N, CA, C and O atoms as a printed pandas DataFrame, in Angstrom:
     atom_number atom_name residue_name chain_id  residue_number  x_coord  y_coord  z_coord
0              1         N          GLN        A               1  -61.015  -58.077  -24.987
1              2        CA          GLN        A               1  -60.709  -56.855  -25.675
2              3         C          GLN        A               1  -60.714  -55.675  -24.700
3              4         O          GLN        A               1  -59.901  -54.760  -24.826
4              5         N          ALA        A               2  -61.604  -55.699  -23.759
5              6        CA          ALA        A               2  -61.663  -54.636  -22.763
6              7         C          ALA        A               2  -60.357  -54.599  -21.973
7              8         O          ALA        A               2  -59.854  -53.533  -21.620
8              9         N          ARG        A               3  -59.830  -55.771  -21.710
9             10        CA          ARG        A               3  -58.548  -55.819  -20.999
10            11         C          ARG        A               3  -57.447  -55.194  -21.833
11            12         O          ARG        A               3  -56.602  -54.469  -21.306
12            13         N          GLU        A               4  -57.450  -55.464  -23.113
13            14        CA          GLU        A               4  -56.427  -54.905  -23.996
14            15         C          GLU        A               4  -56.547  -53.397  -24.052
15            16         O          GLU        A               4  -55.545  -52.683  -24.017
16            17         N          GLU        A               5  -57.798  -52.906  -24.139
17            18        CA          GLU        A               5  -58.001  -51.459  -24.153
18            19         C          GLU        A               5  -57.569  -50.844  -22.820
19            20         O          GLU        A               5  -56.923  -49.797  -22.779
20            21         N          TYR        A               6  -57.942  -51.519  -21.741
21            22        CA          TYR        A               6  -57.544  -51.044  -20.411
22            23         C          TYR        A               6  -56.021  -51.050  -20.286
23            24         O          TYR        A               6  -55.441  -50.096  -19.767
24            25         N          ALA        A               7  -55.365  -52.122  -20.758
25            26        CA          ALA        A               7  -53.909  -52.222  -20.699
26            27         C          ALA        A               7  -53.276  -51.149  -21.561
27            28         O          ALA        A               7  -52.268  -50.556  -21.178
28            29         N          ALA        A               8  -53.873  -50.890  -22.746
29            30        CA          ALA        A               8  -53.341  -49.857  -23.635
30            31         C          ALA        A               8  -53.483  -48.490  -22.985
31            32         O          ALA        A               8  -52.578  -47.660  -23.066
32            33         N          ALA        A               9  -54.636  -48.255  -22.332
33            34        CA          ALA        A               9  -54.860  -46.970  -21.650
34            35         C          ALA        A               9  -53.880  -46.820  -20.500
35            36         O          ALA        A               9  -53.303  -45.749  -20.308
36            37         N          CYS        A              10  -53.689  -47.880  -19.740
37            38        CA          CYS        A              10  -52.722  -47.830  -18.622
38            39         C          CYS        A              10  -51.323  -47.577  -19.157
39            40         O          CYS        A              10  -50.571  -46.764  -18.619
40            41         N          PHE        A              11  -50.987  -48.290  -20.227
41            42        CA          PHE        A              11  -49.661  -48.123  -20.813
42            43         C          PHE        A              11  -49.482  -46.687  -21.304
43            44         O          PHE        A              11  -48.409  -46.104  -21.147
44            45         N          SER        A              12  -50.543  -46.114  -21.903
45            46        CA          SER        A              12  -50.495  -44.736  -22.383
46            47         C          SER        A              12  -50.305  -43.778  -21.208
47            48         O          SER        A              12  -49.508  -42.842  -21.282
48            49         N          ASP        A              13  -51.055  -44.023  -20.106
49            50        CA          ASP        A              13  -50.898  -43.180  -18.904
50            51         C          ASP        A              13  -49.478  -43.296  -18.344
51            52         O          ASP        A              13  -48.861  -42.300  -17.966
52            53         N          ILE        A              14  -48.981  -44.519  -18.300
53            54        CA          ILE        A              14  -47.620  -44.733  -17.788
54            55         C          ILE        A              14  -46.614  -44.025  -18.675
55            56         O          ILE        A              14  -45.659  -43.417  -18.191
56            57         N          GLU        A              15  -46.840  -44.108  -19.987
57            58        CA          GLU        A              15  -45.938  -43.450  -20.931
58            59         C          GLU        A              15  -45.972  -41.935  -20.733
59            60         O          GLU        A              15  -44.920  -41.295  -20.744
60            61         N          GLU        A              16  -47.152  -41.352  -20.554
61            62        CA          GLU        A              16  -47.285  -39.910  -20.310
62            63         C          GLU        A              16  -46.604  -39.516  -19.007
63            64         O          GLU        A              16  -45.904  -38.505  -18.940
64            65         N          GLN        A              17  -46.816  -40.324  -17.973
65            66        CA          GLN        A              17  -46.198  -40.028  -16.685
66            67         C          GLN        A              17  -44.672  -40.126  -16.777
67            68         O          GLN        A              17  -43.957  -39.338  -16.157
68            69         N          MET        A              18  -44.173  -41.104  -17.559
69            70        CA          MET        A              18  -42.729  -41.235  -17.742
70            71         C          MET        A              18  -42.185  -40.015  -18.483
71            72         O          MET        A              18  -41.141  -39.476  -18.118
72            73         N          GLU        A              19  -42.909  -39.576  -19.543
73            74        CA          GLU        A              19  -42.476  -38.394  -20.282
74            75         C          GLU        A              19  -42.495  -37.162  -19.383
75            76         O          GLU        A              19  -41.593  -36.325  -19.434
76            77         N          MET        A              20  -43.552  -37.064  -18.546
77            78        CA          MET        A              20  -43.650  -35.948  -17.606
78            79         C          MET        A              20  -42.518  -36.028  -16.583
79            80         O          MET        A              20  -41.928  -35.004  -16.238
80            81         N          GLY        A              21  -42.211  -37.214  -16.100
81            82        CA          GLY        A              21  -41.113  -37.413  -15.141
82            83         C          GLY        A              21  -39.781  -37.044  -15.766
83            84         O          GLY        A              21  -38.953  -36.387  -15.136
84            85         N          ILE        A              22  -39.573  -37.472  -17.017
85            86        CA          ILE        A              22  -38.323  -37.137  -17.725
86            87         C          ILE        A              22  -38.231  -35.627  -17.910
87            88         O          ILE        A              22  -37.168  -35.031  -17.733
88            89         N          SER        A              23  -39.360  -35.016  -18.271
89            90        CA          SER        A              23  -39.393  -33.560  -18.454
90            91         C          SER        A              23  -39.083  -32.856  -17.133
91            92         O          SER        A              23  -38.316  -31.894  -17.108
92            93         N          LEU        A              24  -39.674  -33.329  -16.042
93            94        CA          LEU        A              24  -39.405  -32.741  -14.718
94            95         C          LEU        A              24  -37.939  -32.946  -14.327
95            96         O          LEU        A              24  -37.308  -32.050  -13.767
96            97         N          LEU        A              25  -37.405  -34.136  -14.629
97            98        CA          LEU        A              25  -36.005  -34.425  -14.322
98            99         C          LEU        A              25  -35.080  -33.504  -15.126
99           100         O          LEU        A              25  -34.094  -32.993  -14.595
100          101         N          ASP        A              26  -35.404  -33.295  -16.411
101          102        CA          ASP        A              26  -34.622  -32.372  -17.243
102          103         C          ASP        A              26  -34.676  -30.954  -16.678
103          104         O          ASP        A              26  -33.659  -30.262  -16.621
104          105         N          GLU        A              27  -35.863  -30.527  -16.263
105          106        CA          GLU        A              27  -36.030  -29.180  -15.684
106          107         C          GLU        A              27  -35.240  -29.056  -14.382
107          108         O          GLU        A              27  -34.614  -28.031  -14.115
108          109         N          THR        A              28  -35.283  -30.127  -13.573
109          110        CA          THR        A              28  -34.520  -30.135  -12.321
110          111         C          THR        A              28  -33.033  -29.994  -12.601
111          112         O          THR        A              28  -32.343  -29.219  -11.939
112          113         N          HIS        A              29  -32.540  -30.744  -13.583
113          114        CA          HIS        A              29  -31.116  -30.654  -13.941
114          115         C          HIS        A              29  -30.763  -29.259  -14.459
115          116         O          HIS        A              29  -29.697  -28.724  -14.155
116          117         N          ARG        A              30  -31.682  -28.672  -15.253
117          118        CA          ARG        A              30  -31.431  -27.329  -15.780
118          119         C          ARG        A              30  -31.349  -26.311  -14.634
119          120         O          ARG        A              30  -30.467  -25.451  -14.624
120          121         N          VAL        A              31  -32.263  -26.414  -13.683
121          122        CA          VAL        A              31  -32.267  -25.494  -12.537
122          123         C          VAL        A              31  -31.018  -25.708  -11.682
123          124         O          VAL        A              31  -30.404  -24.745  -11.222
124          125         N          GLU        A              32  -30.649  -26.953  -11.473
125          126        CA          GLU        A              32  -29.421  -27.243  -10.706
126          127         C          GLU        A              32  -28.201  -26.637  -11.388
127          128         O          GLU        A              32  -27.352  -26.019  -10.746
128          129         N          ASP        A              33  -28.134  -26.830  -12.710
129          130        CA          ASP        A              33  -27.008  -26.253  -13.461
130          131         C          ASP        A              33  -26.998  -24.735  -13.349
131          132         O          ASP        A              33  -25.944  -24.120  -13.190
132          133         N          GLN        A              34  -28.177  -24.142  -13.433
133          134        CA          GLN        A              34  -28.272  -22.684  -13.315
134          135         C          GLN        A              34  -27.805  -22.225  -11.930
135          136         O          GLN        A              34  -27.060  -21.254  -11.801
136          137         N          LEU        A              35  -28.256  -22.938  -10.908
137          138        CA          LEU        A              35  -27.839  -22.586   -9.550
138          139         C          LEU        A              35  -26.328  -22.750   -9.375
139          140         O          LEU        A              35  -25.674  -21.909   -8.756
140          141         N          LEU        A              36  -25.783  -23.831   -9.920
141          142        CA          LEU        A              36  -24.335  -24.046   -9.845
142          143         C          LEU        A              36  -23.588  -22.934  -10.574
143          144         O          LEU        A              36  -22.568  -22.441  -10.093
144          145         N          ASN        A              37  -24.103  -22.544  -11.734
145          146        CA          ASN        A              37  -23.475  -21.455  -12.491
146          147         C          ASN        A              37  -23.527  -20.145  -11.704
147          148         O          ASN        A              37  -22.549  -19.399  -11.653
148          149         N          GLU        A              38  -24.677  -19.878  -11.094
149          150        CA          GLU        A              38  -24.809  -18.655  -10.285
150          151         C          GLU        A              38  -23.850  -18.691   -9.098
151          152         O          GLU        A              38  -23.214  -17.692   -8.760
152          153         N          LYS        A              39  -23.761  -19.875   -8.470
153          154        CA          LYS        A              39  -22.826  -20.027   -7.352
154          155         C          LYS        A              39  -21.395  -19.769   -7.813
155          156         O          LYS        A              39  -20.629  -19.088   -7.131
156          157         N          GLU        A              40  -21.040  -20.314   -8.972
157          158        CA          GLU        A              40  -19.691  -20.134   -9.521
158          159         C          GLU        A              40  -19.455  -18.661   -9.858
159          160         O          GLU        A              40  -18.377  -18.126   -9.598
160          161         N          GLU        A              41  -20.467  -18.006  -10.439
161          162        CA          GLU        A              41  -20.337  -16.577  -10.748
162          163         C          GLU        A              41  -20.131  -15.772   -9.470
163          164         O          GLU        A              41  -19.286  -14.878   -9.417
164          165         N          ASP        A              42  -20.915  -16.099   -8.436
165          166        CA          ASP        A              42  -20.757  -15.408   -7.150
166          167         C          ASP        A              42  -19.362  -15.641   -6.583
167          168         O          ASP        A              42  -18.729  -14.721   -6.065
168          169         N          ARG        A              43  -18.894  -16.877   -6.687
169          170        CA          ARG        A              43  -17.559  -17.196   -6.184
170          171         C          ARG        A              43  -16.503  -16.412   -6.952
171          172         O          ARG        A              43  -15.559  -15.883   -6.365
172          173         N          GLN        A              44  -16.669  -16.343   -8.266
173          174        CA          GLN        A              44  -15.723  -15.599   -9.102
174          175         C          GLN        A              44  -15.749  -14.103   -8.750
175          176         O          GLN        A              44  -14.705  -13.455   -8.672
176          177         N          LYS        A              45  -16.957  -13.569   -8.540
177          178        CA          LYS        A              45  -17.086  -12.151   -8.174
178          179         C          LYS        A              45  -16.414  -11.889   -6.830
179          180         O          LYS        A              45  -15.688  -10.907   -6.671
180          181         N          LYS        A              46  -16.662  -12.778   -5.862
181          182        CA          LYS        A              46  -16.045  -12.611   -4.544
182          183         C          LYS        A              46  -14.529  -12.698   -4.642
183          184         O          LYS        A              46  -13.807  -11.929   -4.008
184          185         N          LEU        A              47  -14.059  -13.641   -5.442
185          186        CA          LEU        A              47  -12.617  -13.798   -5.627
186          187         C          LEU        A              47  -12.011  -12.559   -6.282
187          188         O          LEU        A              47  -10.948  -12.093   -5.871
188          189         N          ALA        A              48  -12.687  -12.027   -7.298
189          190        CA          ALA        A              48  -12.205  -10.818   -7.978
190          191         C          ALA        A              48  -12.193   -9.635   -7.010
191          192         O          ALA        A              48  -11.246   -8.848   -7.007
192          193         N          ALA        A              49  -13.233   -9.506   -6.193
193          194        CA          ALA        A              49  -13.287   -8.410   -5.218
194          195         C          ALA        A              49  -12.170   -8.559   -4.184
195          196         O          ALA        A              49  -11.538   -7.576   -3.795
196          197         N          GLN        A              50  -11.937   -9.786   -3.747
197          198        CA          GLN        A              50  -10.866  -10.043   -2.784
198          199         C          GLN        A              50   -9.505   -9.702   -3.388
199          200         O          GLN        A              50   -8.662   -9.105   -2.718
200          201         N          LYS        A              51   -9.289  -10.074   -4.641
201          202        CA          LYS        A              51   -8.027   -9.751   -5.321
202          203         C          LYS        A              51   -7.871   -8.240   -5.460
203          204         O          LYS        A              51   -6.778   -7.705   -5.275
204          205         N          ALA        A              52   -8.967   -7.553   -5.786
205          206        CA          ALA        A              52   -8.914   -6.091   -5.928
206          207         C          ALA        A              52   -8.564   -5.435   -4.598
207          208         O          ALA        A              52   -7.755   -4.508   -4.557
208          209         N          ARG        A              53   -9.175   -5.915   -3.498
209          210        CA          ARG        A              53   -8.858   -5.367   -2.169
210          211         C          ARG        A              53   -7.401   -5.628   -1.815
211          212         O          ARG        A              53   -6.731   -4.755   -1.264
212          213         N          GLN        A              54   -6.907   -6.822   -2.127
213          214        CA          GLN        A              54   -5.516   -7.168   -1.836
214          215         C          GLN        A              54   -4.568   -6.279   -2.633
215          216         O          GLN        A              54   -3.564   -5.799   -2.107
216          217         N          ALA        A              55   -4.896   -6.063   -3.914
217          218        CA          ALA        A              55   -4.048   -5.208   -4.756
218          219         C          ALA        A              55   -4.054   -3.774   -4.230
219          220         O          ALA        A              55   -3.017   -3.112   -4.205
220          221         N          GLU        A              56   -5.226   -3.300   -3.811
221          222        CA          GLU        A              56   -5.323   -1.946   -3.249
222          223         C          GLU        A              56   -4.498   -1.832   -1.972
223          224         O          GLU        A              56   -3.813   -0.834   -1.750
224          225         N          LYS        A              57   -4.571   -2.858   -1.144
225          226        CA          LYS        A              57   -3.805   -2.876    0.104
226          227         C          LYS        A              57   -2.299   -2.871   -0.199
227          228         O          LYS        A              57   -1.537   -2.135    0.428
228          229         N          GLU        A              58   -1.882   -3.696   -1.165
229          230        CA          GLU        A              58   -0.463   -3.750   -1.525
230          231         C          GLU        A              58    0.007   -2.418   -2.107
231          232         O          GLU        A              58    1.114   -1.967   -1.813
232          233         N          ASN        A              59   -0.839   -1.786   -2.936
233          234        CA          ASN        A              59   -0.482   -0.477   -3.483
234          235         C          ASN        A              59   -0.333    0.557   -2.375
235          236         O          ASN        A              59    0.592    1.369   -2.397
236          237         N          LEU        A              60   -1.235    0.526   -1.416
237          238        CA          LEU        A              60   -1.162    1.461   -0.295
238          239         C          LEU        A              60    0.091    1.218    0.535
239          240         O          LEU        A              60    0.768    2.164    0.936
240          241         N          LEU        A              61    0.400   -0.050    0.791
241          242        CA          LEU        A              61    1.610   -0.370    1.543
242          243         C          LEU        A              61    2.861    0.080    0.794
243          244         O          LEU        A              61    3.794    0.610    1.397
244          245         N          GLN        A              62    2.878   -0.131   -0.519
245          246        CA          GLN        A              62    4.024    0.303   -1.334
246          247         C          GLN        A              62    4.158    1.818   -1.290
247          248         O          GLN        A              62    5.263    2.346   -1.161
248          249         N          LYS        A              63    3.033    2.516   -1.397
249          250        CA          LYS        A              63    3.047    3.981   -1.341
250          251         C          LYS        A              63    3.558    4.456    0.013
251          252         O          LYS        A              63    4.369    5.380    0.087
252          253         N          MET        A              64    3.086    3.826    1.084
253          254        CA          MET        A              64    3.530    4.190    2.430
254          255         C          MET        A              64    5.022    3.909    2.591
255          256         O          MET        A              64    5.740    4.704    3.197
256          257         N          TYR        A              65    5.492    2.787    2.055
257          258        CA          TYR        A              65    6.914    2.442    2.141
258          259         C          TYR        A              65    7.758    3.491    1.422
259          260         O          TYR        A              65    8.769    3.952    1.952
260          261         N          LEU        A              66    7.337    3.867    0.208
261          262        CA          LEU        A              66    8.096    4.858   -0.554
262          263         C          LEU        A              66    8.086    6.223    0.146
263          264         O          LEU        A              66    9.092    6.932    0.158
264          265         N          GLU        A              67    6.934    6.578    0.728
265          266        CA          GLU        A              67    6.850    7.850    1.445
266          267         C          GLU        A              67    7.748    7.824    2.678
267          268         O          GLU        A              67    8.445    8.796    2.968
268          269         N          LYS        A              68    7.726    6.708    3.398
269          270        CA          LYS        A              68    8.578    6.568    4.579
270          271         C          LYS        A              68   10.051    6.655    4.183
271          272         O          LYS        A              68   10.853    7.294    4.864
272          273         N          LYS        A              69   10.394    6.000    3.069
273          274        CA          LYS        A              69   11.769    6.024    2.578
274          275         C          LYS        A              69   12.173    7.456    2.214
275          276         O          LYS        A              69   13.286    7.891    2.513
276          277         N          SER        A              70   11.261    8.177    1.570
277          278        CA          SER        A              70   11.524    9.559    1.170
278          279         C          SER        A              70   11.713   10.452    2.397
279          280         O          SER        A              70   12.630   11.272    2.440
280          281         N          VAL        A              71   10.844   10.288    3.383
281          282        CA          VAL        A              71   10.960   11.083    4.616
282          283         C          VAL        A              71   12.261   10.755    5.335
283          284         O          VAL        A              71   12.935   11.650    5.844
284          285         N          ARG        A              72   12.613    9.480    5.377
285          286        CA          ARG        A              72   13.865    9.074    6.029
286          287         C          ARG        A              72   15.060    9.726    5.322
287          288         O          ARG        A              72   15.993   10.193    5.975
288          289         N          LYS        A              73   15.026    9.754    3.964
289          290        CA          LYS        A              73   16.115   10.377    3.213
290          291         C          LYS        A              73   16.170   11.873    3.506
291          292         O          LYS        A              73   17.253   12.432    3.678
292          293         N          GLU        A              74   15.008   12.522    3.565
293          294        CA          GLU        A              74   14.974   13.950    3.889
294          295         C          GLU        A              74   15.568   14.201    5.276
295          296         O          GLU        A              74   16.320   15.155    5.472
296          297         N          ILE        A              75   15.226   13.344    6.227
297          298        CA          ILE        A              75   15.753   13.503    7.588
298          299         C          ILE        A              75   17.264   13.336    7.587
299          300         O          ILE        A              75   17.982   14.126    8.201
300          301         N          LEU        A              76   17.749   12.306    6.897
301          302        CA          LEU        A              76   19.196   12.084    6.842
302          303         C          LEU        A              76   19.906   13.241    6.141
303          304         O          LEU        A              76   20.970   13.679    6.580
304          305         N          ASP        A              77   19.314   13.736    5.046
305          306        CA          ASP        A              77   19.902   14.880    4.353
306          307         C          ASP        A              77   19.909   16.113    5.251
307          308         O          ASP        A              77   20.893   16.852    5.288
308          309         N          SER        A              78   18.812   16.335    5.975
309          310        CA          SER        A              78   18.735   17.478    6.890
310          311         C          SER        A              78   19.769   17.336    8.002
311          312         O          SER        A              78   20.420   18.308    8.387
312          313         N          LYS        A              79   19.909   16.128    8.508
313          314        CA          LYS        A              79   20.883   15.882    9.575
314          315         C          LYS        A              79   22.290   16.159    9.058
315          316         O          LYS        A              79   23.102   16.786    9.738
316          317         N          GLU        A              80   22.570   15.683    7.846
317          318        CA          GLU        A              80   23.893   15.916    7.263
318          319         C          GLU        A              80   24.128   17.412    7.056
319          320         O          GLU        A              80   25.210   17.921    7.347
320          321         N          SER        A              81   23.108   18.115    6.550
321          322        CA          SER        A              81   23.229   19.562    6.360
322          323         C          SER        A              81   23.454   20.266    7.692
323          324         O          SER        A              81   24.248   21.202    7.779
324          325         N          LEU        A              82   22.759   19.818    8.721
325          326        CA          LEU        A              82   22.906   20.412   10.049
326          327         C          LEU        A              82   24.307   20.172   10.599
327          328         O          LEU        A              82   24.894   21.065   11.209
328          329         N          ILE        A              83   24.844   18.978   10.391
329          330        CA          ILE        A              83   26.207   18.671   10.844
330          331         C          ILE        A              83   27.209   19.562   10.112
331          332         O          ILE        A              83   28.127   20.109   10.722
332          333         N          ILE        A              84   27.025   19.702    8.801
333          334        CA          ILE        A              84   27.926   20.553    8.013
334          335         C          ILE        A              84   27.838   21.996    8.497
335          336         O          ILE        A              84   28.860   22.656    8.682
336          337         N          ALA        A              85   26.608   22.488    8.703
337          338        CA          ALA        A              85   26.429   23.874    9.161
338          339         C          ALA        A              85   27.025   24.063   10.551
339          340         O          ALA        A              85   27.633   25.097   10.829
340          341         N          THR        A              86   26.857   23.075   11.424
341          342        CA          THR        A              86   27.423   23.163   12.780
342          343         C          THR        A              86   28.942   23.196   12.714
343          344         O          THR        A              86   29.578   23.994   13.403
344          345         N          ASN        A              87   29.524   22.335   11.890
345          346        CA          ASN        A              87   30.982   22.330   11.742
346          347         C          ASN        A              87   31.477   23.649   11.165
347          348         O          ASN        A              87   32.508   24.167   11.594
348          349         N          GLN        A              88   30.757   24.191   10.204
349          350        CA          GLN        A              88   31.152   25.471    9.606
350          351         C          GLN        A              88   31.053   26.580   10.649
351          352         O          GLN        A              88   31.938   27.431   10.737
352          353         N          ALA        A              89   29.991   26.574   11.428
353          354        CA          ALA        A              89   29.841   27.589   12.481
354          355         C          ALA        A              89   30.957   27.452   13.514
355          356         O          ALA        A              89   31.505   28.451   13.978
356          357         N          ARG        A              90   31.289   26.220   13.868
357          358        CA          ARG        A              90   32.375   25.986   14.825
358          359         C          ARG        A              90   33.695   26.521   14.265
359          360         O          ARG        A              90   34.457   27.182   14.971
360          361         N          ASN        A              91   33.956   26.225   12.987
361          362        CA          ASN        A              91   35.180   26.729   12.346
362          363         C          ASN        A              91   35.195   28.258   12.315
363          364         O          ASN        A              91   36.205   28.888   12.627
364          365         N          ASP        A              92   34.048   28.845   11.931
365          366        CA          ASP        A              92   33.961   30.313   11.900
366          367         C          ASP        A              92   34.205   30.892   13.287
367          368         O          ASP        A              92   34.924   31.881   13.433
368          369         N          PHE        A              93   33.609   30.277   14.307
369          370        CA          PHE        A              93   33.798   30.744   15.681
370          371         C          PHE        A              93   35.272   30.654   16.077
371          372         O          PHE        A              93   35.816   31.580   16.678
372          373         N          ASN        A              94   35.915   29.533   15.736
373          374        CA          ASN        A              94   37.332   29.378   16.072
374          375         C          ASN        A              94   38.192   30.422   15.366
375          376         O          ASN        A              94   39.111   30.980   15.965
376          377         N          VAL        A              95   37.896   30.685   14.097
377          378        CA          VAL        A              95   38.646   31.706   13.358
378          379         C          VAL        A              95   38.440   33.072   14.003
379          380         O          VAL        A              95   39.394   33.818   14.222
380          381         N          LEU        A              96   37.172   33.392   14.307
381          382        CA          LEU        A              96   36.902   34.700   14.932
382          383         C          LEU        A              96   37.542   34.793   16.312
383          384         O          LEU        A              96   38.055   35.846   16.692
384          385         N          SER        A              97   37.512   33.690   17.066
385          386        CA          SER        A              97   38.148   33.694   18.387
386          387         C          SER        A              97   39.640   33.914   18.244
387          388         O          SER        A              97   40.234   34.655   19.027
388          389         N          ALA        A              98   40.252   33.285   17.260
389          390        CA          ALA        A              98   41.689   33.456   17.037
390          391         C          ALA        A              98   41.993   34.895   16.623
391          392         O          ALA        A              98   42.970   35.483   17.088
392          393         N          ARG        A              99   41.160   35.462   15.749
393          394        CA          ARG        A              99   41.368   36.848   15.339
394          395         C          ARG        A              99   41.204   37.796   16.530
395          396         O          ARG        A              99   41.978   38.739   16.694
396          397         N          LYS        A             100   40.203   37.539   17.344
397          398        CA          LYS        A             100   39.958   38.396   18.512
398          399         C          LYS        A             100   41.146   38.313   19.447
399          400         O          LYS        A             100   41.576   39.318   20.014
400          401         N          ALA        A             101   41.676   37.100   19.606
401          402        CA          ALA        A             101   42.822   36.925   20.512
402          403         C          ALA        A             101   44.019   37.738   20.028
403          404         O          ALA        A             101   44.812   38.217   20.838
404          405         N          CYS        A             102   44.153   37.894   18.728
405          406        CA          CYS        A             102   45.262   38.678   18.178
406          407         C          CYS        A             102   45.136   40.150   18.536
407          408         O          CYS        A             102   46.139   40.840   18.717
408          409         N          PHE        A             103   43.902   40.629   18.637
409          410        CA          PHE        A             103   43.694   42.055   18.856
410          411         C          PHE        A             103   43.331   42.397   20.286
411          412         O          PHE        A             103   43.206   43.577   20.612
412          413         N          THR        A             104   43.157   41.418   21.144
413          414        CA          THR        A             104   42.810   41.684   22.539
414          415         C          THR        A             104   44.048   41.496   23.397
415          416         O          THR        A             104   44.649   40.422   23.391
416          417         N          PRO        A             105   44.446   42.557   24.154
417          418        CA          PRO        A             105   45.621   42.397   25.012
418          419         C          PRO        A             105   45.325   41.459   26.165
419          420         O          PRO        A             105   44.211   41.421   26.687
420          421         N          LYS        A             106   46.309   40.728   26.541
421          422        CA          LYS        A             106   46.161   39.834   27.679
422          423         C          LYS        A             106   46.276   40.658   28.953
423          424         O          LYS        A             106   46.803   41.771   28.926
424          425         N          GLN        A             107   45.791   40.128   30.063
425          426        CA          GLN        A             107   45.902   40.846   31.340
426          427         C          GLN        A             107   47.378   40.997   31.689
427          428         O          GLN        A             107   48.197   40.142   31.350
428          429         N          ASN        A             108   47.703   42.078   32.361
429          430        CA          ASN        A             108   49.059   42.405   32.775
430          431         C          ASN        A             108   49.971   42.628   31.575
431          432         O          ASN        A             108   51.190   42.490   31.678
432          433         N          GLU        A             109   49.373   42.974   30.436
433          434        CA          GLU        A             109   50.180   43.242   29.251
434          435         C          GLU        A             109   49.807   44.615   28.729
435          436         O          GLU        A             109   48.631   44.975   28.670
436          437         N          HIS        A             110   50.791   45.351   28.364
437          438        CA          HIS        A             110   50.508   46.692   27.843
438          439         C          HIS        A             110   49.933   46.552   26.448
439          440         O          HIS        A             110   50.246   45.617   25.711
440          441         N          PRO        A             111   49.075   47.514   26.106
441          442        CA          PRO        A             111   48.522   47.458   24.755
442          443         C          PRO        A             111   49.630   47.604   23.715
443          444         O          PRO        A             111   50.619   48.306   23.927
444          445         N          ARG        A             112   49.444   46.943   22.620
445          446        CA          ARG        A             112   50.447   46.991   21.563
446          447         C          ARG        A             112   50.432   48.361   20.897
447          448         O          ARG        A             112   49.383   48.989   20.749
448          449         N          PRO        A             113   51.578   48.792   20.515
449          450        CA          PRO        A             113   51.589   50.084   19.817
450          451         C          PRO        A             113   50.981   49.939   18.432
451          452         O          PRO        A             113   51.116   48.893   17.797
452          453         N          THR        A             114   50.324   50.970   17.969
453          454        CA          THR        A             114   49.728   50.957   16.635
454          455         C          THR        A             114   50.669   51.669   15.694
455          456         O          THR        A             114   51.808   51.966   16.057
456          457         N          LEU        A             115   50.222   51.937   14.530
457          458        CA          LEU        A             115   51.036   52.646   13.540
458          459         C          LEU        A             115   51.550   53.952   14.111
459          460         O          LEU        A             115   50.841   54.606   14.876
460          461         N          HIS        A             116   52.737   54.339   13.769
461          462        CA          HIS        A             116   53.351   55.588   14.208
462          463         C          HIS        A             116   53.521   55.645   15.701
463          464         O          HIS        A             116   53.666   56.739   16.247
464          465         N          GLY        A             117   53.510   54.523   16.393
465          466        CA          GLY        A             117   53.774   54.484   17.829
466          467         C          GLY        A             117   52.636   55.004   18.681
467          468         O          GLY        A             117   52.827   55.295   19.861
468          469         N          MET        A             118   51.463   55.122   18.101
469          470        CA          MET        A             118   50.349   55.606   18.890
470          471         C          MET        A             118   49.645   54.470   19.568
471          472         O          MET        A             118   49.536   53.372   19.021
472          473         N          ARG        A             119   49.166   54.733   20.760
473          474        CA          ARG        A             119   48.434   53.705   21.498
474          475         C          ARG        A             119   46.948   53.987   21.402
475          476         O          ARG        A             119   46.517   55.133   21.278
476          477         N          PRO        A             120   46.194   52.935   21.463
477          478        CA          PRO        A             120   44.733   53.160   21.342
478          479         C          PRO        A             120   44.163   53.866   22.572
479          480         O          PRO        A             120   42.961   54.128   22.631
């Protein structure tokens, strides 16, 4: 009978240790899952931050491209305006030169008579 009691006590101890082991194993799995979840959350946060930085970079590049395009258009418009103004000035100069030539006597030429035969 003592053996049976001893065996029952041993079996009870083994059963308690098994329950404790199962409980520890469950706790270990819970902690592992928590750590994996935290790792996944960190990965997701890092990924979101990386995407945000990339989007910010792309927005900045797009803004710079549009600004560069705008400046280039302004330069081309200014250049075109300058060409037009230069051509107009050249035309005005040619017209004035032609008018001056009409009223300026050439060398070795007598001045033209004015109204009523008067000379300047």
